Each structure stands twice: as structure tokens, then as C-alpha cells.
N, CA, C and O atoms as a GROMACS GRO file, in nm:
protein
  380
    1MET      N    1  -1.677  -1.671   1.367
    1MET     CA    2  -1.561  -1.758   1.462
    1MET      C    3  -1.524  -1.752   1.514
    1MET      O    4  -1.467  -1.706   1.415
    2PRO      N    5  -1.456  -1.742   1.624
    2PRO     CA    6  -1.310  -1.691   1.716
    2PRO      C    7  -1.225  -1.759   1.693
    2PRO      O    8  -1.239  -1.878   1.720
    3GLY      N    9  -1.102  -1.712   1.633
    3GLY     CA   10  -1.008  -1.804   1.574
    3GLY      C   11  -0.980  -1.825   1.449
    3GLY      O   12  -0.868  -1.860   1.413
    4SER      N   13  -1.084  -1.804   1.363
    4SER     CA   14  -1.066  -1.784   1.245
    4SER      C   15  -1.009  -1.707   1.154
    4SER      O   16  -0.949  -1.618   1.213
    5ASP      N   17  -0.996  -1.694   1.012
    5ASP     CA   18  -0.911  -1.582   0.920
    5ASP      C   19  -0.965  -1.458   0.941
    5ASP      O   20  -0.898  -1.360   0.972
    6SER      N   21  -1.138  -1.458   0.917
    6SER     CA   22  -1.241  -1.393   0.912
    6SER      C   23  -1.229  -1.284   0.994
    6SER      O   24  -1.238  -1.171   0.947
    7SER      N   25  -1.201  -1.313   1.165
    7SER     CA   26  -1.195  -1.220   1.294
    7SER      C   27  -1.092  -1.182   1.347
    7SER      O   28  -1.082  -1.138   1.462
    8MET      N   29  -0.980  -1.203   1.243
    8MET     CA   30  -0.870  -1.078   1.275
    8MET      C   31  -0.833  -0.989   1.188
    8MET      O   32  -0.729  -0.927   1.166
    9GLY      N   33  -0.946  -0.994   1.140
    9GLY     CA   34  -0.939  -0.827   1.036
    9GLY      C   35  -0.880  -0.879   0.904
    9GLY      O   36  -0.844  -0.994   0.879
   10PRO      N   37  -0.879  -0.770   0.824
   10PRO     CA   38  -0.852  -0.757   0.702
   10PRO      C   39  -0.672  -0.738   0.740
   10PRO      O   40  -0.625  -0.727   0.853
   11PHE      N   41  -0.573  -0.741   0.572
   11PHE     CA   42  -0.438  -0.728   0.573
   11PHE      C   43  -0.435  -0.664   0.463
   11PHE      O   44  -0.506  -0.708   0.373
   12PHE      N   45  -0.385  -0.590   0.447
   12PHE     CA   46  -0.313  -0.505   0.288
   12PHE      C   47  -0.156  -0.521   0.244
   12PHE      O   48  -0.053  -0.501   0.309
   13GLU      N   49  -0.180  -0.568   0.098
   13GLU     CA   50  -0.002  -0.540   0.065
   13GLU      C   51  -0.029  -0.435  -0.009
   13GLU      O   52  -0.136  -0.399  -0.058
   14THR      N   53   0.114  -0.370  -0.015
   14THR     CA   54   0.114  -0.278  -0.096
   14THR      C   55   0.240  -0.269  -0.227
   14THR      O   56   0.363  -0.278  -0.220
   15LEU      N   57   0.125  -0.242  -0.369
   15LEU     CA   58   0.219  -0.273  -0.452
   15LEU      C   59   0.290  -0.120  -0.522
   15LEU      O   60   0.288  -0.005  -0.479
   16TRP      N   61   0.354  -0.186  -0.657
   16TRP     CA   62   0.457  -0.037  -0.679
   16TRP      C   63   0.472  -0.057  -0.837
   16TRP      O   64   0.349  -0.063  -0.823
   17GLN      N   65   0.493  -0.071  -0.951
   17GLN     CA   66   0.487  -0.089  -1.072
   17GLN      C   67   0.496  -0.239  -1.072
   17GLN      O   68   0.600  -0.291  -1.112
   18GLY      N   69   0.387  -0.320  -1.026
   18GLY     CA   70   0.380  -0.460  -0.977
   18GLY      C   71   0.460  -0.541  -0.935
   18GLY      O   72   0.480  -0.656  -0.974
   19GLU      N   73   0.539  -0.452  -0.808
   19GLU     CA   74   0.632  -0.561  -0.712
   19GLU      C   75   0.544  -0.522  -0.600
   19GLU      O   76   0.455  -0.437  -0.602
   20SER      N   77   0.582  -0.599  -0.498
   20SER     CA   78   0.550  -0.602  -0.345
   20SER      C   79   0.657  -0.501  -0.279
   20SER      O   80   0.778  -0.521  -0.271
   21ILE      N   81   0.575  -0.372  -0.230
   21ILE     CA   82   0.740  -0.319  -0.133
   21ILE      C   83   0.650  -0.299   0.022
   21ILE      O   84   0.716  -0.228   0.098
   22GLY      N   85   0.553  -0.332   0.068
   22GLY     CA   86   0.546  -0.310   0.153
   22GLY      C   87   0.416  -0.374   0.178
   22GLY      O   88   0.344  -0.419   0.090
   23ASP      N   89   0.390  -0.373   0.312
   23ASP     CA   90   0.240  -0.447   0.374
   23ASP      C   91   0.193  -0.377   0.497
   23ASP      O   92   0.282  -0.308   0.546
   24GLY      N   93   0.047  -0.376   0.577
   24GLY     CA   94   0.057  -0.336   0.669
   24GLY      C   95  -0.112  -0.433   0.754
   24GLY      O   96  -0.158  -0.529   0.692
   25ALA      N   97  -0.176  -0.392   0.879
   25ALA     CA   98  -0.258  -0.407   0.918
   25ALA      C   99  -0.399  -0.335   0.862
   25ALA      O  100  -0.513  -0.381   0.848
   26ASP      N  101  -0.345  -0.206   0.839
   26ASP     CA  102  -0.445  -0.117   0.774
   26ASP      C  103  -0.438  -0.011   0.656
   26ASP      O  104  -0.319   0.001   0.626
   27VAL      N  105  -0.496   0.051   0.597
   27VAL     CA  106  -0.475   0.094   0.474
   27VAL      C  107  -0.349   0.211   0.528
   27VAL      O  108  -0.248   0.217   0.457
   28GLY      N  109  -0.354   0.274   0.616
   28GLY     CA  110  -0.294   0.359   0.661
   28GLY      C  111  -0.146   0.325   0.650
   28GLY      O  112  -0.058   0.362   0.574
   29GLU      N  113  -0.150   0.246   0.748
   29GLU     CA  114  -0.003   0.154   0.752
   29GLU      C  115   0.086   0.134   0.611
   29GLU      O  116   0.198   0.171   0.578
   30ALA      N  117  -0.001   0.073   0.558
   30ALA     CA  118  -0.007  -0.001   0.388
   30ALA      C  119   0.053   0.132   0.337
   30ALA      O  120   0.170   0.128   0.300
   31LEU      N  121  -0.008   0.241   0.332
   31LEU     CA  122   0.035   0.335   0.283
   31LEU      C  123   0.185   0.413   0.270
   31LEU      O  124   0.244   0.470   0.179
   32LEU      N  125   0.209   0.388   0.384
   32LEU     CA  126   0.384   0.436   0.404
   32LEU      C  127   0.489   0.321   0.379
   32LEU      O  128   0.606   0.326   0.416
   33ALA      N  129   0.451   0.254   0.334
   33ALA     CA  130   0.525   0.202   0.217
   33ALA      C  131   0.592   0.242   0.103
   33ALA      O  132   0.696   0.203   0.051
   34TYR      N  133   0.463   0.378   0.055
   34TYR     CA  134   0.556   0.440  -0.036
   34TYR      C  135   0.673   0.535  -0.015
   34TYR      O  136   0.733   0.590  -0.107
   35ARG      N  137   0.704   0.553   0.130
   35ARG     CA  138   0.811   0.662   0.106
   35ARG      C  139   0.898   0.572   0.081
   35ARG      O  140   0.998   0.636   0.048
   36THR      N  141   0.932   0.420   0.074
   36THR     CA  142   1.056   0.381   0.015
   36THR      C  143   1.068   0.387  -0.118
   36THR      O  144   1.185   0.368  -0.154
   37VAL      N  145   0.971   0.411  -0.228
   37VAL     CA  146   0.986   0.484  -0.358
   37VAL      C  147   1.054   0.636  -0.370
   37VAL      O  148   1.135   0.665  -0.458
   38ARG      N  149   1.021   0.699  -0.297
   38ARG     CA  150   1.068   0.870  -0.314
   38ARG      C  151   1.161   0.881  -0.325
   38ARG      O  152   1.249   0.848  -0.246
   39PRO      N  153   1.172   0.945  -0.452
   39PRO     CA  154   1.313   0.984  -0.472
   39PRO      C  155   1.412   1.082  -0.356
   39PRO      O  156   1.347   1.170  -0.300
   40GLY      N  157   1.554   1.073  -0.321
   40GLY     CA  158   1.545   1.169  -0.230
   40GLY      C  159   1.527   1.345  -0.221
   40GLY      O  160   1.478   1.393  -0.324
   41GLU      N  161   1.548   1.407  -0.151
   41GLU     CA  162   1.523   1.513  -0.117
   41GLU      C  163   1.576   1.635  -0.237
   41GLU      O  164   1.514   1.724  -0.295
   42ASP      N  165   1.715   1.592  -0.241
   42ASP     CA  166   1.749   1.686  -0.365
   42ASP      C  167   1.724   1.611  -0.493
   42ASP      O  168   1.769   1.669  -0.591
   43GLU      N  169   1.676   1.521  -0.512
   43GLU     CA  170   1.570   1.525  -0.669
   43GLU      C  171   1.447   1.518  -0.655
   43GLU      O  172   1.393   1.467  -0.754
   44TRP      N  173   1.355   1.557  -0.546
   44TRP     CA  174   1.228   1.560  -0.624
   44TRP      C  175   1.170   1.664  -0.521
   44TRP      O  176   1.197   1.668  -0.401
   45ASP      N  177   1.096   1.739  -0.583
   45ASP     CA  178   0.992   1.849  -0.492
   45ASP      C  179   0.876   1.827  -0.370
   45ASP      O  180   0.822   1.911  -0.298
   46GLY      N  181   0.862   1.695  -0.377
   46GLY     CA  182   0.739   1.618  -0.346
   46GLY      C  183   0.635   1.635  -0.376
   46GLY      O  184   0.546   1.647  -0.292
   47ASP      N  185   0.609   1.643  -0.525
   47ASP     CA  186   0.448   1.609  -0.579
   47ASP      C  187   0.455   1.488  -0.648
   47ASP      O  188   0.527   1.455  -0.742
   48TRP      N  189   0.341   1.406  -0.564
   48TRP     CA  190   0.347   1.276  -0.630
   48TRP      C  191   0.266   1.254  -0.721
   48TRP      O  192   0.252   1.135  -0.747
   49GLN      N  193   0.184   1.352  -0.802
   49GLN     CA  194   0.119   1.332  -0.891
   49GLN      C  195   0.201   1.322  -0.986
   49GLN      O  196   0.164   1.243  -1.072
   50ALA      N  197   0.325   1.384  -1.011
   50ALA     CA  198   0.420   1.406  -1.140
   50ALA      C  199   0.496   1.304  -1.121
   50ALA      O  200   0.540   1.247  -1.220
   51LEU      N  201   0.531   1.256  -0.986
   51LEU     CA  202   0.562   1.085  -1.004
   51LEU      C  203   0.482   1.013  -1.023
   51LEU      O  204   0.482   0.969  -1.138
   52LEU      N  205   0.397   0.972  -0.949
   52LEU     CA  206   0.292   0.856  -1.076
   52LEU      C  207   0.254   0.922  -1.196
   52LEU      O  208   0.167   0.853  -1.248
   53SER      N  209   0.284   1.053  -1.285
   53SER     CA  210   0.263   1.047  -1.395
   53SER      C  211   0.357   1.010  -1.466
   53SER      O  212   0.322   0.954  -1.570
   54SER      N  213   0.510   1.025  -1.442
   54SER     CA  214   0.628   1.024  -1.451
   54SER      C  215   0.686   0.899  -1.443
   54SER      O  216   0.809   0.904  -1.440
   55CYS      N  217   0.627   0.762  -1.437
   55CYS     CA  218   0.648   0.600  -1.465
   55CYS      C  219   0.519   0.576  -1.424
   55CYS      O  220   0.423   0.631  -1.370
   56ASP      N  221   0.562   0.455  -1.478
   56ASP     CA  222   0.442   0.310  -1.496
   56ASP      C  223   0.388   0.271  -1.361
   56ASP      O  224   0.332   0.161  -1.366
   57ALA      N  225   0.387   0.327  -1.242
   57ALA     CA  226   0.384   0.336  -1.110
   57ALA      C  227   0.235   0.154  -1.049
   57ALA      O  228   0.232   0.052  -0.980
   58ASP      N  229   0.142   0.244  -1.150
   58ASP     CA  230   0.058   0.174  -1.093
   58ASP      C  231   0.022   0.131  -0.929
   58ASP      O  232   0.042   0.018  -0.885
   59PRO      N  233  -0.026   0.228  -0.861
   59PRO     CA  234   0.015   0.222  -0.716
   59PRO      C  235  -0.130   0.171  -0.680
   59PRO      O  236  -0.240   0.223  -0.704
   60HIS      N  237  -0.100   0.058  -0.619
   60HIS     CA  238  -0.249  -0.002  -0.532
   60HIS      C  239  -0.220  -0.082  -0.417
   60HIS      O  240  -0.108  -0.109  -0.374
   61LEU      N  241  -0.330  -0.116  -0.373
   61LEU     CA  242  -0.323  -0.207  -0.307
   61LEU      C  243  -0.392  -0.300  -0.310
   61LEU      O  244  -0.491  -0.303  -0.382
   62LEU      N  245  -0.339  -0.444  -0.195
   62LEU     CA  246  -0.420  -0.568  -0.240
   62LEU      C  247  -0.514  -0.583  -0.108
   62LEU      O  248  -0.436  -0.514  -0.042
   63ARG      N  249  -0.594  -0.607  -0.035
   63ARG     CA  250  -0.672  -0.664   0.016
   63ARG      C  251  -0.729  -0.813   0.066
   63ARG      O  252  -0.831  -0.860   0.016
   64TYR      N  253  -0.649  -0.888   0.177
   64TYR     CA  254  -0.679  -0.974   0.202
   64TYR      C  255  -0.770  -1.009   0.313
   64TYR      O  256  -0.765  -0.928   0.405
   65ALA      N  257  -0.852  -1.109   0.330
   65ALA     CA  258  -0.947  -1.148   0.492
   65ALA      C  259  -0.838  -1.109   0.565
   65ALA      O  260  -0.849  -1.006   0.632
   66SER      N  261  -0.690  -1.197   0.567
   66SER     CA  262  -0.642  -1.162   0.700
   66SER      C  263  -0.534  -1.196   0.660
   66SER      O  264  -0.521  -1.234   0.543
   67PHE      N  265  -0.400  -1.188   0.771
   67PHE     CA  266  -0.242  -1.183   0.754
   67PHE      C  267  -0.245  -1.337   0.681
   67PHE      O  268  -0.181  -1.380   0.585
   68GLU      N  269  -0.353  -1.406   0.774
   68GLU     CA  270  -0.257  -1.574   0.748
   68GLU      C  271  -0.364  -1.593   0.596
   68GLU      O  272  -0.371  -1.709   0.555
   69ALA      N  273  -0.421  -1.516   0.539
   69ALA     CA  274  -0.500  -1.560   0.465
   69ALA      C  275  -0.359  -1.549   0.359
   69ALA      O  276  -0.316  -1.645   0.295
   70PHE      N  277  -0.280  -1.364   0.356
   70PHE     CA  278  -0.216  -1.339   0.265
   70PHE      C  279  -0.036  -1.428   0.250
   70PHE      O  280   0.055  -1.429   0.166
   71LEU      N  281  -0.064  -1.494   0.389
   71LEU     CA  282   0.041  -1.624   0.418
   71LEU      C  283   0.063  -1.710   0.318
   71LEU      O  284   0.159  -1.748   0.250
   72ASP      N  285  -0.074  -1.735   0.329
   72ASP     CA  286  -0.104  -1.874   0.260
   72ASP      C  287  -0.142  -1.859   0.104
   72ASP      O  288  -0.212  -1.938   0.039
   73ASN      N  289  -0.055  -1.688   0.037
   73ASN     CA  290  -0.164  -1.678  -0.065
   73ASN      C  291  -0.296  -1.710  -0.121
   73ASN      O  292  -0.321  -1.775  -0.222
   74ALA      N  293  -0.346  -1.676  -0.070
   74ALA     CA  294  -0.537  -1.686  -0.080
   74ALA      C  295  -0.511  -1.516  -0.197
   74ALA      O  296  -0.458  -1.406  -0.188
   75ASP      N  297  -0.592  -1.601  -0.298
   75ASP     CA  298  -0.658  -1.454  -0.362
   75ASP      C  299  -0.716  -1.354  -0.295
   75ASP      O  300  -0.804  -1.370  -0.210
   76ALA      N  301  -0.657  -1.216  -0.342
   76ALA     CA  302  -0.652  -1.037  -0.326
   76ALA      C  303  -0.831  -1.065  -0.292
   76ALA      O  304  -0.884  -1.138  -0.376
   77LEU      N  305  -0.904  -1.024  -0.203
   77LEU     CA  306  -1.036  -1.010  -0.197
   77LEU      C  307  -1.051  -0.837  -0.263
   77LEU      O  308  -1.165  -0.792  -0.270
   78GLU      N  309  -1.004  -0.801  -0.282
   78GLU     CA  310  -1.014  -0.642  -0.368
   78GLU      C  311  -0.875  -0.582  -0.401
   78GLU      O  312  -0.769  -0.597  -0.340
   79ARG      N  313  -0.904  -0.506  -0.520
   79ARG     CA  314  -0.767  -0.430  -0.561
   79ARG      C  315  -0.814  -0.276  -0.538
   79ARG      O  316  -0.905  -0.207  -0.584
   80ILE      N  317  -0.706  -0.255  -0.443
   80ILE     CA  318  -0.780  -0.089  -0.392
   80ILE      C  319  -0.684   0.008  -0.497
   80ILE      O  320  -0.567  -0.011  -0.463
   81PRO      N  321  -0.689   0.110  -0.620
   81PRO     CA  322  -0.622   0.207  -0.636
   81PRO      C  323  -0.552   0.319  -0.586
   81PRO      O  324  -0.621   0.419  -0.604
   82VAL      N  325  -0.460   0.342  -0.538
   82VAL     CA  326  -0.396   0.400  -0.499
   82VAL      C  327  -0.375   0.552  -0.555
   82VAL      O  328  -0.290   0.535  -0.643
   83SER      N  329  -0.410   0.705  -0.551
   83SER     CA  330  -0.419   0.796  -0.572
   83SER      C  331  -0.271   0.894  -0.470
   83SER      O  332  -0.233   0.888  -0.353
   84ALA      N  333  -0.214   1.001  -0.628
   84ALA     CA  334  -0.128   1.099  -0.560
   84ALA      C  335  -0.157   1.155  -0.388
   84ALA      O  336  -0.087   1.185  -0.292
   85ALA      N  337  -0.309   1.147  -0.422
   85ALA     CA  338  -0.374   1.246  -0.202
   85ALA      C  339  -0.342   1.174  -0.162
   85ALA      O  340  -0.254   1.208  -0.083
   86MET      N  341  -0.364   1.030  -0.164
   86MET     CA  342  -0.350   0.915  -0.065
   86MET      C  343  -0.192   0.906  -0.025
   86MET      O  344  -0.135   0.950   0.075
   87ILE      N  345  -0.154   0.856  -0.104
   87ILE     CA  346   0.021   0.859  -0.018
   87ILE      C  347   0.042   0.981   0.038
   87ILE      O  348   0.053   0.985   0.160
   88ALA      N  349   0.052   1.108  -0.040
   88ALA     CA  350   0.078   1.210   0.014
   88ALA      C  351   0.038   1.280   0.142
   88ALA      O  352   0.108   1.364   0.200
   89THR      N  353  -0.125   1.222   0.193
   89THR     CA  354  -0.160   1.247   0.303
   89THR      C  355  -0.120   1.170   0.416
   89THR      O  356  -0.090   1.224   0.523
   90ALA      N  357  -0.116   1.004   0.389
   90ALA     CA  358  -0.046   0.879   0.464
   90ALA      C  359   0.058   0.943   0.513
   90ALA      O  360   0.084   0.951   0.633
   91LEU      N  361   0.138   1.006   0.399
   91LEU     CA  362   0.293   1.004   0.473
   91LEU      C  363   0.330   1.120   0.539
   91LEU      O  364   0.447   1.125   0.576
   92ALA      N  365   0.215   1.275   0.576
   92ALA     CA  366   0.274   1.397   0.580
   92ALA      C  367   0.160   1.374   0.747
   92ALA      O  368   0.130   1.465   0.824
   93HIS      N  369   0.115   1.203   0.762
   93HIS     CA  370   0.049   1.240   0.906
   93HIS      C  371   0.136   1.083   0.953
   93HIS      O  372   0.071   1.003   1.020
   94GLU      N  373   0.255   1.054   0.921
   94GLU     CA  374   0.316   0.945   0.935
   94GLU      C  375   0.319   0.929   1.095
   94GLU      O  376   0.357   1.011   1.178
   95ARG      N  377   0.277   0.821   1.110
   95ARG     CA  378   0.340   0.770   1.274
   95ARG      C  379   0.434   0.735   1.319
   95ARG      O  380   0.438   0.708   1.439
   0.00000   0.00000   0.00000
């Protein structure tokens, strides 16, 4: 139905260590939020797998029916586990 939440497309929230660190209108945009948790260049060699293994990061995305559903605190439709490869790929192709 036009104008309903479902016609607007999904919305994604990005989580790291149980905390929301960003969001996006698509998976690629939401994954870009992981740049905020990346250590400084002089402290880190770019190995996302090592970083995920060294802490209790539990990176994942929550998918909502729409941005409005997210704002209305609706339950997430899906929890999407995020791998080190997903993060590295998204950041390598940053828009």
C-alpha cells in the first residue's frame, strides 16, 4: 500500500559491543559505521579478523521494516551477523 512503512524499504542499525554505532538505508551504508571503531592507523594493521577476535565486539546489523519503524522502536525483523570480511569489503569500497 503506498505510503505505508513497508513501501519505503528496510532500514539497518549497526551494532558493536551491544551499542548502536550507526545506521543506514542499505547494508553497505550501515557497514560503513564500523569505521568509527577502527583503531588509529599507527595502532592497527588493518586486520579486522584479529580485531574481532581480540574483543567481545559481536558486530551485527538489525533490519527494520523502514526508517519509521526504527524511529517508532518497533522490533527488528532480523539480526544479521557481520563478519570481518563484510566490514573490510564495505570500507574498501567506501562511497
